[in-house]
PyMOL Python script that loads the backbone (N, CA, C, O; Angstrom):
from pymol import cmd

cmd.read_pdbstr("""\
ATOM      1  N   MET A   1     109.106  94.573 114.589  1.00  0.00           N
ATOM      2  CA  MET A   1     109.464  95.067 112.784  1.00  0.00           C
ATOM      3  C   MET A   1     108.292  94.376 112.262  1.00  0.00           C
ATOM      4  O   MET A   1     107.754  93.505 112.946  1.00  0.00           O
ATOM      5  N   ILE A   2     107.860  94.682 111.132  1.00  0.00           N
ATOM      6  CA  ILE A   2     106.779  94.377 110.299  1.00  0.00           C
ATOM      7  C   ILE A   2     107.068  94.140 108.762  1.00  0.00           C
ATOM      8  O   ILE A   2     106.999  94.951 107.838  1.00  0.00           O
ATOM      9  N   LEU A   3     107.381  92.915 108.747  1.00  0.00           N
ATOM     10  CA  LEU A   3     107.696  92.578 107.265  1.00  0.00           C
ATOM     11  C   LEU A   3     106.260  92.058 106.362  1.00  0.00           C
ATOM     12  O   LEU A   3     105.244  91.474 106.740  1.00  0.00           O
ATOM     13  N   GLU A   4     106.606  92.457 105.290  1.00  0.00           N
ATOM     14  CA  GLU A   4     105.542  91.936 104.464  1.00  0.00           C
ATOM     15  C   GLU A   4     106.166  91.205 103.615  1.00  0.00           C
ATOM     16  O   GLU A   4     106.990  91.845 102.963  1.00  0.00           O
ATOM     17  N   ILE A   5     106.054  89.505 103.232  1.00  0.00           N
ATOM     18  CA  ILE A   5     107.031  88.608 102.483  1.00  0.00           C
ATOM     19  C   ILE A   5     105.991  87.168 101.888  1.00  0.00           C
ATOM     20  O   ILE A   5     104.870  86.930 102.338  1.00  0.00           O
ATOM     21  N   ASP A   6     106.648  86.391 100.861  1.00  0.00           N
ATOM     22  CA  ASP A   6     106.204  85.153 100.472  1.00  0.00           C
ATOM     23  C   ASP A   6     105.903  84.569 101.682  1.00  0.00           C
ATOM     24  O   ASP A   6     106.296  84.891 102.804  1.00  0.00           O
ATOM     25  N   PRO A   7     104.786  83.215 101.171  1.00  0.00           N
ATOM     26  CA  PRO A   7     105.056  82.115 102.406  1.00  0.00           C
ATOM     27  C   PRO A   7     106.426  81.712 102.650  1.00  0.00           C
ATOM     28  O   PRO A   7     106.720  81.681 103.845  1.00  0.00           O
ATOM     29  N   GLN A   8     107.638  81.292 101.572  1.00  0.00           N
ATOM     30  CA  GLN A   8     108.523  81.378 102.101  1.00  0.00           C
ATOM     31  C   GLN A   8     109.701  81.928 102.514  1.00  0.00           C
ATOM     32  O   GLN A   8     110.630  81.200 102.863  1.00  0.00           O
ATOM     33  N   GLY A   9     109.822  83.615 102.521  1.00  0.00           N
ATOM     34  CA  GLY A   9     110.021  84.087 103.433  1.00  0.00           C
ATOM     35  C   GLY A   9     110.418  83.940 104.303  1.00  0.00           C
ATOM     36  O   GLY A   9     111.518  83.722 104.810  1.00  0.00           O
ATOM     37  N   ALA A  10     108.407  84.197 104.825  1.00  0.00           N
ATOM     38  CA  ALA A  10     108.308  83.590 106.289  1.00  0.00           C
ATOM     39  C   ALA A  10     108.519  82.659 106.591  1.00  0.00           C
ATOM     40  O   ALA A  10     108.264  82.224 107.714  1.00  0.00           O
ATOM     41  N   PHE A  11     108.904  82.217 105.941  1.00  0.00           N
ATOM     42  CA  PHE A  11     109.160  80.652 106.956  1.00  0.00           C
ATOM     43  C   PHE A  11     110.411  80.526 106.597  1.00  0.00           C
ATOM     44  O   PHE A  11     110.610  79.440 107.141  1.00  0.00           O
ATOM     45  N   GLN A  12     111.073  80.699 106.272  1.00  0.00           N
ATOM     46  CA  GLN A  12     112.607  81.662 106.491  1.00  0.00           C
ATOM     47  C   GLN A  12     113.301  82.450 108.355  1.00  0.00           C
ATOM     48  O   GLN A  12     114.174  82.177 109.180  1.00  0.00           O
ATOM     49  N   VAL A  13     111.890  83.789 108.101  1.00  0.00           N
ATOM     50  CA  VAL A  13     112.509  84.728 108.923  1.00  0.00           C
ATOM     51  C   VAL A  13     112.731  82.894 110.816  1.00  0.00           C
ATOM     52  O   VAL A  13     113.565  82.625 111.681  1.00  0.00           O
ATOM     53  N   LYS A  14     110.868  82.119 110.177  1.00  0.00           N
ATOM     54  CA  LYS A  14     110.562  81.857 111.288  1.00  0.00           C
ATOM     55  C   LYS A  14     111.862  80.271 111.435  1.00  0.00           C
ATOM     56  O   LYS A  14     111.823  79.158 111.961  1.00  0.00           O
ATOM     57  N   GLU A  15     112.398  80.698 111.002  1.00  0.00           N
ATOM     58  CA  GLU A  15     113.014  79.403 111.137  1.00  0.00           C
ATOM     59  C   GLU A  15     114.647  80.061 111.772  1.00  0.00           C
ATOM     60  O   GLU A  15     115.172  79.292 112.577  1.00  0.00           O
ATOM     61  N   LYS A  16     115.219  80.994 111.564  1.00  0.00           N
ATOM     62  CA  LYS A  16     116.059  81.784 112.138  1.00  0.00           C
ATOM     63  C   LYS A  16     115.427  82.050 112.968  1.00  0.00           C
ATOM     64  O   LYS A  16     115.723  81.258 113.862  1.00  0.00           O
ATOM     65  N   MET A  17     113.922  83.357 113.650  1.00  0.00           N
ATOM     66  CA  MET A  17     113.622  83.631 114.409  1.00  0.00           C
ATOM     67  C   MET A  17     112.372  83.104 115.258  1.00  0.00           C
ATOM     68  O   MET A  17     111.232  83.503 115.498  1.00  0.00           O
ATOM     69  N   PRO A  18     113.172  81.995 115.591  1.00  0.00           N
ATOM     70  CA  PRO A  18     111.399  81.045 116.031  1.00  0.00           C
ATOM     71  C   PRO A  18     110.198  81.999 116.753  1.00  0.00           C
ATOM     72  O   PRO A  18     108.982  81.838 116.641  1.00  0.00           O
ATOM     73  N   GLU A  19     110.813  82.904 117.426  1.00  0.00           N
ATOM     74  CA  GLU A  19     110.140  83.625 117.827  1.00  0.00           C
ATOM     75  C   GLU A  19     109.617  84.649 117.659  1.00  0.00           C
ATOM     76  O   GLU A  19     109.233  85.476 118.486  1.00  0.00           O
ATOM     77  N   ALA A  20     109.531  84.650 115.500  1.00  0.00           N
ATOM     78  CA  ALA A  20     108.624  85.966 115.364  1.00  0.00           C
ATOM     79  C   ALA A  20     107.129  85.136 114.772  1.00  0.00           C
ATOM     80  O   ALA A  20     107.002  83.936 114.530  1.00  0.00           O
ATOM     81  N   ILE A  21     106.560  85.743 114.703  1.00  0.00           N
ATOM     82  CA  ILE A  21     105.280  85.659 114.441  1.00  0.00           C
ATOM     83  C   ILE A  21     104.552  85.720 113.305  1.00  0.00           C
ATOM     84  O   ILE A  21     103.947  86.792 113.312  1.00  0.00           O
ATOM     85  N   LEU A  22     104.289  85.026 112.226  1.00  0.00           N
ATOM     86  CA  LEU A  22     103.894  84.731 111.533  1.00  0.00           C
ATOM     87  C   LEU A  22     102.127  85.314 111.270  1.00  0.00           C
ATOM     88  O   LEU A  22     101.487  85.417 112.316  1.00  0.00           O
ATOM     89  N   VAL A  23     101.707  85.516 110.537  1.00  0.00           N
ATOM     90  CA  VAL A  23     100.826  86.869 110.125  1.00  0.00           C
ATOM     91  C   VAL A  23     100.392  86.356 108.517  1.00  0.00           C
ATOM     92  O   VAL A  23     101.286  86.282 107.674  1.00  0.00           O
ATOM     93  N   PHE A  24      99.320  86.095 108.247  1.00  0.00           N
ATOM     94  CA  PHE A  24      98.806  85.640 106.672  1.00  0.00           C
ATOM     95  C   PHE A  24      97.265  86.782 106.938  1.00  0.00           C
ATOM     96  O   PHE A  24      96.349  87.019 107.725  1.00  0.00           O
ATOM     97  N   ILE A  25      97.828  87.163 105.704  1.00  0.00           N
ATOM     98  CA  ILE A  25      96.078  88.164 105.828  1.00  0.00           C
ATOM     99  C   ILE A  25      95.396  87.844 104.407  1.00  0.00           C
ATOM    100  O   ILE A  25      95.714  87.955 103.223  1.00  0.00           O
ATOM    101  N   ALA A  26      94.861  87.624 104.765  1.00  0.00           N
ATOM    102  CA  ALA A  26      94.090  86.665 103.937  1.00  0.00           C
ATOM    103  C   ALA A  26      92.834  86.511 102.668  1.00  0.00           C
ATOM    104  O   ALA A  26      92.456  85.343 102.580  1.00  0.00           O
ATOM    105  N   PRO A  27      92.320  87.213 101.949  1.00  0.00           N
ATOM    106  CA  PRO A  27      91.144  87.613 100.922  1.00  0.00           C
ATOM    107  C   PRO A  27      89.909  86.907 101.780  1.00  0.00           C
ATOM    108  O   PRO A  27      89.858  85.678 101.809  1.00  0.00           O
ATOM    109  N   PRO A  28      89.097  87.557 102.352  1.00  0.00           N
ATOM    110  CA  PRO A  28      87.483  86.519 102.398  1.00  0.00           C
ATOM    111  C   PRO A  28      87.171  85.722 100.724  1.00  0.00           C
ATOM    112  O   PRO A  28      86.430  84.751 100.877  1.00  0.00           O
ATOM    113  N   SER A  29      87.502  85.899  99.507  1.00  0.00           N
ATOM    114  CA  SER A  29      87.800  84.729  98.682  1.00  0.00           C
ATOM    115  C   SER A  29      88.041  85.285  97.859  1.00  0.00           C
ATOM    116  O   SER A  29      88.115  86.485  97.593  1.00  0.00           O
ATOM    117  N   LEU A  30      88.252  83.991  97.154  1.00  0.00           N
ATOM    118  CA  LEU A  30      89.372  83.981  95.729  1.00  0.00           C
ATOM    119  C   LEU A  30      88.591  85.691  94.728  1.00  0.00           C
ATOM    120  O   LEU A  30      89.243  86.642  94.297  1.00  0.00           O
ATOM    121  N   GLU A  31      87.632  85.555  94.688  1.00  0.00           N
ATOM    122  CA  GLU A  31      86.419  86.139  94.098  1.00  0.00           C
ATOM    123  C   GLU A  31      86.339  87.511  94.013  1.00  0.00           C
ATOM    124  O   GLU A  31      86.282  88.299  93.069  1.00  0.00           O
ATOM    125  N   VAL A  32      86.347  87.639  95.429  1.00  0.00           N
ATOM    126  CA  VAL A  32      86.485  88.678  96.414  1.00  0.00           C
ATOM    127  C   VAL A  32      87.647  89.871  96.146  1.00  0.00           C
ATOM    128  O   VAL A  32      87.319  91.034  95.912  1.00  0.00           O
ATOM    129  N   LEU A  33      89.276  89.352  96.222  1.00  0.00           N
ATOM    130  CA  LEU A  33      90.529  89.450  95.596  1.00  0.00           C
ATOM    131  C   LEU A  33      90.420  89.916  94.446  1.00  0.00           C
ATOM    132  O   LEU A  33      90.894  91.022  94.187  1.00  0.00           O
ATOM    133  N   GLU A  34      89.703  89.090  93.412  1.00  0.00           N
ATOM    134  CA  GLU A  34      89.577  89.151  91.909  1.00  0.00           C
ATOM    135  C   GLU A  34      88.957  91.119  91.255  1.00  0.00           C
ATOM    136  O   GLU A  34      89.143  92.024  90.441  1.00  0.00           O
ATOM    137  N   GLU A  35      88.159  90.639  92.451  1.00  0.00           N
ATOM    138  CA  GLU A  35      86.938  92.534  92.712  1.00  0.00           C
ATOM    139  C   GLU A  35      88.235  93.417  92.706  1.00  0.00           C
ATOM    140  O   GLU A  35      88.668  94.250  91.909  1.00  0.00           O
ATOM    141  N   ARG A  36      88.742  92.858  94.041  1.00  0.00           N
ATOM    142  CA  ARG A  36      89.364  94.458  94.269  1.00  0.00           C
ATOM    143  C   ARG A  36      91.498  94.412  93.262  1.00  0.00           C
ATOM    144  O   ARG A  36      92.274  95.366  93.319  1.00  0.00           O
ATOM    145  N   LEU A  37      91.670  93.649  92.849  1.00  0.00           N
ATOM    146  CA  LEU A  37      92.570  93.667  91.820  1.00  0.00           C
ATOM    147  C   LEU A  37      91.367  94.317  90.754  1.00  0.00           C
ATOM    148  O   LEU A  37      90.855  95.280  91.324  1.00  0.00           O
ATOM    149  N   ARG A  38      91.003  94.184  89.943  1.00  0.00           N
ATOM    150  CA  ARG A  38      90.140  94.470  88.872  1.00  0.00           C
ATOM    151  C   ARG A  38      89.718  95.942  88.973  1.00  0.00           C
ATOM    152  O   ARG A  38      89.780  96.858  88.153  1.00  0.00           O
ATOM    153  N   GLY A  39      89.267  95.881  90.238  1.00  0.00           N
ATOM    154  CA  GLY A  39      88.774  97.842  90.454  1.00  0.00           C
ATOM    155  C   GLY A  39      89.869  99.085  91.059  1.00  0.00           C
ATOM    156  O   GLY A  39      89.643 100.268  91.312  1.00  0.00           O
ATOM    157  N   ARG A  40      91.268  98.188  91.181  1.00  0.00           N
ATOM    158  CA  ARG A  40      91.604  98.882  91.557  1.00  0.00           C
ATOM    159  C   ARG A  40      92.476  99.661  90.283  1.00  0.00           C
ATOM    160  O   ARG A  40      93.009 100.756  90.461  1.00  0.00           O
ATOM    161  N   GLY A  41      92.557  98.635  88.470  1.00  0.00           N
ATOM    162  CA  GLY A  41      92.851  98.541  87.221  1.00  0.00           C
ATOM    163  C   GLY A  41      94.275  99.050  87.470  1.00  0.00           C
ATOM    164  O   GLY A  41      94.644 100.225  87.486  1.00  0.00           O
ATOM    165  N   THR A  42      94.915  98.080  87.638  1.00  0.00           N
ATOM    166  CA  THR A  42      97.015  98.171  87.290  1.00  0.00           C
ATOM    167  C   THR A  42      96.811  96.909  86.930  1.00  0.00           C
ATOM    168  O   THR A  42      97.759  96.610  86.204  1.00  0.00           O
ATOM    169  N   GLU A  43      96.226  96.177  87.021  1.00  0.00           N
ATOM    170  CA  GLU A  43      96.470  95.052  86.695  1.00  0.00           C
ATOM    171  C   GLU A  43      96.112  95.046  85.318  1.00  0.00           C
ATOM    172  O   GLU A  43      95.003  95.553  85.151  1.00  0.00           O
ATOM    173  N   ASP A  44      96.935  94.451  83.741  1.00  0.00           N
ATOM    174  CA  ASP A  44      96.576  94.087  82.939  1.00  0.00           C
ATOM    175  C   ASP A  44      96.582  92.319  83.445  1.00  0.00           C
ATOM    176  O   ASP A  44      97.094  91.633  84.331  1.00  0.00           O
ATOM    177  N   GLU A  45      95.229  92.050  81.693  1.00  0.00           N
ATOM    178  CA  GLU A  45      94.925  90.408  81.945  1.00  0.00           C
ATOM    179  C   GLU A  45      95.727  89.268  82.440  1.00  0.00           C
ATOM    180  O   GLU A  45      95.595  88.129  82.889  1.00  0.00           O
ATOM    181  N   THR A  46      96.722  90.238  82.100  1.00  0.00           N
ATOM    182  CA  THR A  46      97.721  88.592  82.298  1.00  0.00           C
ATOM    183  C   THR A  46      98.715  88.973  82.923  1.00  0.00           C
ATOM    184  O   THR A  46      99.579  88.375  82.281  1.00  0.00           O
ATOM    185  N   SER A  47      99.381  89.650  83.878  1.00  0.00           N
ATOM    186  CA  SER A  47      98.960  89.934  85.515  1.00  0.00           C
ATOM    187  C   SER A  47      98.315  89.520  86.741  1.00  0.00           C
ATOM    188  O   SER A  47      98.684  89.200  87.870  1.00  0.00           O
ATOM    189  N   MET A  48      96.648  89.700  85.794  1.00  0.00           N
ATOM    190  CA  MET A  48      96.074  89.351  87.058  1.00  0.00           C
ATOM    191  C   MET A  48      95.944  88.106  87.334  1.00  0.00           C
ATOM    192  O   MET A  48      96.153  87.647  88.457  1.00  0.00           O
ATOM    193  N   LYS A  49      95.406  87.095  85.840  1.00  0.00           N
ATOM    194  CA  LYS A  49      95.766  85.393  86.073  1.00  0.00           C
ATOM    195  C   LYS A  49      96.865  85.409  86.645  1.00  0.00           C
ATOM    196  O   LYS A  49      96.513  84.740  87.617  1.00  0.00           O
ATOM    197  N   ARG A  50      98.418  85.731  86.930  1.00  0.00           N
ATOM    198  CA  ARG A  50      99.375  85.723  87.403  1.00  0.00           C
ATOM    199  C   ARG A  50      99.053  85.860  88.804  1.00  0.00           C
ATOM    200  O   ARG A  50      98.912  84.930  89.598  1.00  0.00           O
ATOM    201  N   ARG A  51      98.885  87.828  89.186  1.00  0.00           N
ATOM    202  CA  ARG A  51      98.760  87.020  90.557  1.00  0.00           C
ATOM    203  C   ARG A  51      97.618  85.933  91.465  1.00  0.00           C
ATOM    204  O   ARG A  51      97.529  85.705  92.671  1.00  0.00           O
ATOM    205  N   LEU A  52      96.893  85.453  90.372  1.00  0.00           N
ATOM    206  CA  LEU A  52      95.099  85.065  91.577  1.00  0.00           C
ATOM    207  C   LEU A  52      95.867  83.718  91.296  1.00  0.00           C
ATOM    208  O   LEU A  52      95.410  82.888  92.082  1.00  0.00           O
ATOM    209  N   VAL A  53      96.573  83.311  90.724  1.00  0.00           N
ATOM    210  CA  VAL A  53      97.573  81.989  90.555  1.00  0.00           C
ATOM    211  C   VAL A  53      98.952  82.126  91.882  1.00  0.00           C
ATOM    212  O   VAL A  53      99.579  81.147  92.287  1.00  0.00           O
ATOM    213  N   ASN A  54      99.073  82.916  92.146  1.00  0.00           N
ATOM    214  CA  ASN A  54      99.697  82.908  93.374  1.00  0.00           C
ATOM    215  C   ASN A  54      99.263  83.101  94.014  1.00  0.00           C
ATOM    216  O   ASN A  54      99.645  82.467  94.998  1.00  0.00           O
ATOM    217  N   ALA A  55      98.302  83.884  94.251  1.00  0.00           N
ATOM    218  CA  ALA A  55      97.112  83.988  95.380  1.00  0.00           C
ATOM    219  C   ALA A  55      97.037  82.847  95.844  1.00  0.00           C
ATOM    220  O   ALA A  55      97.202  82.552  97.028  1.00  0.00           O
ATOM    221  N   VAL A  56      96.721  81.932  94.737  1.00  0.00           N
ATOM    222  CA  VAL A  56      96.141  80.670  95.094  1.00  0.00           C
ATOM    223  C   VAL A  56      97.150  79.606  96.036  1.00  0.00           C
ATOM    224  O   VAL A  56      96.778  79.117  97.103  1.00  0.00           O
ATOM    225  N   GLY A  57      98.190  79.418  95.552  1.00  0.00           N
ATOM    226  CA  GLY A  57      99.621  78.561  96.139  1.00  0.00           C
ATOM    227  C   GLY A  57     100.211  78.954  97.271  1.00  0.00           C
ATOM    228  O   GLY A  57     101.145  78.258  97.672  1.00  0.00           O
ATOM    229  N   GLU A  58      99.735  80.388  98.209  1.00  0.00           N
ATOM    230  CA  GLU A  58      99.994  81.484  98.986  1.00  0.00           C
ATOM    231  C   GLU A  58      98.696  81.402  99.852  1.00  0.00           C
ATOM    232  O   GLU A  58      98.940  81.710 101.019  1.00  0.00           O
ATOM    233  N   MET A  59      97.333  81.064  99.618  1.00  0.00           N
ATOM    234  CA  MET A  59      96.717  80.799 100.482  1.00  0.00           C
ATOM    235  C   MET A  59      96.493  79.552 101.042  1.00  0.00           C
ATOM    236  O   MET A  59      95.666  79.319 101.924  1.00  0.00           O
ATOM    237  N   GLU A  60      97.823  78.126 100.111  1.00  0.00           N
ATOM    238  CA  GLU A  60      97.444  76.511 100.291  1.00  0.00           C
ATOM    239  C   GLU A  60      98.435  75.964 101.358  1.00  0.00           C
ATOM    240  O   GLU A  60      98.626  74.780 101.636  1.00  0.00           O
ATOM    241  N   TYR A  61      99.452  77.854 102.289  1.00  0.00           N
ATOM    242  CA  TYR A  61     100.655  78.321 103.472  1.00  0.00           C
ATOM    243  C   TYR A  61      99.634  78.618 105.123  1.00  0.00           C
ATOM    244  O   TYR A  61      99.832  78.402 106.319  1.00  0.00           O
ATOM    245  N   ALA A  62      98.355  79.305 104.163  1.00  0.00           N
ATOM    246  CA  ALA A  62      97.881  79.609 106.084  1.00  0.00           C
ATOM    247  C   ALA A  62      97.450  79.402 106.352  1.00  0.00           C
ATOM    248  O   ALA A  62      96.478  80.137 106.528  1.00  0.00           O
ATOM    249  N   SER A  63      97.432  77.711 106.963  1.00  0.00           N
ATOM    250  CA  SER A  63      96.884  77.141 108.355  1.00  0.00           C
ATOM    251  C   SER A  63      99.061  77.324 109.025  1.00  0.00           C
ATOM    252  O   SER A  63      99.515  77.246 110.166  1.00  0.00           O
ATOM    253  N   SER A  64      99.626  77.515 107.978  1.00  0.00           N
ATOM    254  CA  SER A  64     100.522  77.177 108.765  1.00  0.00           C
ATOM    255  C   SER A  64     101.310  78.366 109.136  1.00  0.00           C
ATOM    256  O   SER A  64     102.515  78.535 109.320  1.00  0.00           O
ATOM    257  N   TYR A  65     100.186  79.213 109.199  1.00  0.00           N
ATOM    258  CA  TYR A  65     100.924  80.806 110.024  1.00  0.00           C
ATOM    259  C   TYR A  65     100.772  80.598 111.664  1.00  0.00           C
ATOM    260  O   TYR A  65     100.357  79.606 112.262  1.00  0.00           O
ATOM    261  N   ASP A  66     101.233  81.825 112.176  1.00  0.00           N
ATOM    262  CA  ASP A  66     100.684  81.635 113.147  1.00  0.00           C
ATOM    263  C   ASP A  66      99.372  82.183 113.682  1.00  0.00           C
ATOM    264  O   ASP A  66      98.720  81.998 114.710  1.00  0.00           O
ATOM    265  N   LYS A  67      99.236  82.936 112.581  1.00  0.00           N
ATOM    266  CA  LYS A  67      97.278  83.713 112.329  1.00  0.00           C
ATOM    267  C   LYS A  67      97.532  83.599 111.159  1.00  0.00           C
ATOM    268  O   LYS A  67      98.379  83.247 110.338  1.00  0.00           O
ATOM    269  N   VAL A  68      96.252  84.122 111.353  1.00  0.00           N
ATOM    270  CA  VAL A  68      95.291  83.935 109.741  1.00  0.00           C
ATOM    271  C   VAL A  68      93.505  85.543 110.360  1.00  0.00           C
ATOM    272  O   VAL A  68      92.495  85.673 111.052  1.00  0.00           O
ATOM    273  N   ILE A  69      94.423  86.252 109.368  1.00  0.00           N
ATOM    274  CA  ILE A  69      93.035  87.671 109.477  1.00  0.00           C
ATOM    275  C   ILE A  69      92.696  87.396 108.109  1.00  0.00           C
ATOM    276  O   ILE A  69      93.367  87.331 107.078  1.00  0.00           O
ATOM    277  N   VAL A  70      91.179  87.218 108.436  1.00  0.00           N
ATOM    278  CA  VAL A  70      90.991  87.758 106.963  1.00  0.00           C
ATOM    279  C   VAL A  70      89.794  89.299 107.529  1.00  0.00           C
ATOM    280  O   VAL A  70      89.024  89.740 108.383  1.00  0.00           O
ATOM    281  N   ASN A  71      90.860  89.639 105.503  1.00  0.00           N
ATOM    282  CA  ASN A  71      90.453  90.953 105.307  1.00  0.00           C
ATOM    283  C   ASN A  71      88.957  91.037 104.760  1.00  0.00           C
ATOM    284  O   ASN A  71      88.675  91.563 103.683  1.00  0.00           O
ATOM    285  N   ASP A  72      88.085  90.493 105.575  1.00  0.00           N
ATOM    286  CA  ASP A  72      86.412  90.743 105.072  1.00  0.00           C
ATOM    287  C   ASP A  72      85.895  92.103 105.033  1.00  0.00           C
ATOM    288  O   ASP A  72      84.884  92.548 104.490  1.00  0.00           O
ATOM    289  N   ASP A  73      87.168  92.898 105.998  1.00  0.00           N
ATOM    290  CA  ASP A  73      86.259  94.789 106.441  1.00  0.00           C
ATOM    291  C   ASP A  73      87.457  95.297 106.277  1.00  0.00           C
ATOM    292  O   ASP A  73      88.098  94.247 106.218  1.00  0.00           O
ATOM    293  N   LEU A  74      88.213  96.113 106.162  1.00  0.00           N
ATOM    294  CA  LEU A  74      89.761  96.764 106.040  1.00  0.00           C
ATOM    295  C   LEU A  74      89.061  96.926 107.836  1.00  0.00           C
ATOM    296  O   LEU A  74      89.082  95.917 108.541  1.00  0.00           O
ATOM    297  N   ASP A  75      88.441  98.361 108.447  1.00  0.00           N
ATOM    298  CA  ASP A  75      89.630  98.232 109.908  1.00  0.00           C
ATOM    299  C   ASP A  75      88.897  97.036 111.199  1.00  0.00           C
ATOM    300  O   ASP A  75      89.240  97.343 112.341  1.00  0.00           O
ATOM    301  N   THR A  76      88.248  96.152 111.134  1.00  0.00           N
ATOM    302  CA  THR A  76      88.520  95.356 111.557  1.00  0.00           C
ATOM    303  C   THR A  76      89.588  94.285 111.192  1.00  0.00           C
ATOM    304  O   THR A  76      90.463  94.014 112.014  1.00  0.00           O
ATOM    305  N   ALA A  77      89.549  93.797 110.230  1.00  0.00           N
ATOM    306  CA  ALA A  77      91.388  92.932 110.105  1.00  0.00           C
ATOM    307  C   ALA A  77      93.030  94.432 110.682  1.00  0.00           C
ATOM    308  O   ALA A  77      94.118  94.327 111.249  1.00  0.00           O
ATOM    309  N   ALA A  78      92.232  95.580 110.084  1.00  0.00           N
ATOM    310  CA  ALA A  78      93.844  96.366 111.596  1.00  0.00           C
ATOM    311  C   ALA A  78      93.541  96.520 112.439  1.00  0.00           C
ATOM    312  O   ALA A  78      94.072  97.567 112.809  1.00  0.00           O
ATOM    313  N   GLU A  79      92.849  96.094 113.272  1.00  0.00           N
ATOM    314  CA  GLU A  79      91.941  96.280 114.372  1.00  0.00           C
ATOM    315  C   GLU A  79      92.886  95.003 115.402  1.00  0.00           C
ATOM    316  O   GLU A  79      93.776  95.161 116.237  1.00  0.00           O
ATOM    317  N   GLU A  80      92.097  93.550 114.792  1.00  0.00           N
ATOM    318  CA  GLU A  80      93.462  92.021 114.809  1.00  0.00           C
ATOM    319  C   GLU A  80      94.001  92.685 114.349  1.00  0.00           C
ATOM    320  O   GLU A  80      93.379  93.678 114.725  1.00  0.00           O
ATOM    321  N   LEU A  81      95.002  93.181 113.562  1.00  0.00           N
ATOM    322  CA  LEU A  81      96.452  92.779 113.714  1.00  0.00           C
ATOM    323  C   LEU A  81      97.316  93.849 114.650  1.00  0.00           C
ATOM    324  O   LEU A  81      98.531  93.909 114.843  1.00  0.00           O
ATOM    325  N   PHE A  82      96.157  94.726 115.192  1.00  0.00           N
ATOM    326  CA  PHE A  82      97.372  95.788 116.590  1.00  0.00           C
ATOM    327  C   PHE A  82      96.709  95.380 117.223  1.00  0.00           C
ATOM    328  O   PHE A  82      97.547  94.706 117.821  1.00  0.00           O
ATOM    329  N   GLU A  83      95.635  95.098 117.803  1.00  0.00           N
ATOM    330  CA  GLU A  83      95.905  93.659 119.115  1.00  0.00           C
ATOM    331  C   GLU A  83      97.074  92.515 119.200  1.00  0.00           C
ATOM    332  O   GLU A  83      97.695  92.215 120.219  1.00  0.00           O
ATOM    333  N   LEU A  84      97.268  91.820 117.608  1.00  0.00           N
ATOM    334  CA  LEU A  84      97.830  90.689 117.990  1.00  0.00           C
ATOM    335  C   LEU A  84      99.791  91.261 118.404  1.00  0.00           C
ATOM    336  O   LEU A  84     100.654  90.499 118.841  1.00  0.00           O
ATOM    337  N   ILE A  85     100.077  93.537 117.911  1.00  0.00           N
ATOM    338  CA  ILE A  85     100.956  93.207 117.938  1.00  0.00           C
ATOM    339  C   ILE A  85     101.292  93.956 119.046  1.00  0.00           C
ATOM    340  O   ILE A  85     102.365  94.289 119.549  1.00  0.00           O
ATOM    341  N   SER A  86     100.138  94.145 119.311  1.00  0.00           N
ATOM    342  CA  SER A  86      99.891  94.720 120.840  1.00  0.00           C
ATOM    343  C   SER A  86     100.439  93.958 122.675  1.00  0.00           C
ATOM    344  O   SER A  86     101.021  94.277 123.711  1.00  0.00           O
ATOM    345  N   LYS A  87      99.666  92.719 121.961  1.00  0.00           N
ATOM    346  CA  LYS A  87      99.953  92.481 122.836  1.00  0.00           C
ATOM    347  C   LYS A  87     101.311  92.005 123.412  1.00  0.00           C
ATOM    348  O   LYS A  87     101.419  91.757 124.612  1.00  0.00           O
TER     349      LYS A  87
END
""", "prot")
cmd.dss("prot")
cmd.show_as("cartoon", "prot")
cmd.util.cbc("prot")
cmd.orient("prot")
C-alpha cells in the first residue's frame, strides 16, 4: 500500500505499523519547487506562498523518514522508488 500523506500522518502510520517504510520525496531545492509550481500555472500567489511555507516545514522532517528520494530527475526518482518497493 502506498499513501501520499503529510509528515504528521506518516508518523501516525509508523506508530501503528512500525514495519511501514516512510519515504520522503524531496525537491532538489525550494527554488526548483517554486519553479515547478509556477510552471504548472495552477496556483494563485497566496496559494503559492502557503504551499512553499508548508514545504519548508515538511522538509524539516525528511531526516526522520526511512528513505529520502530527491526528485531532481523524474525517471531516476521513480526508479529509486520502484527499487525500494521491490525489495
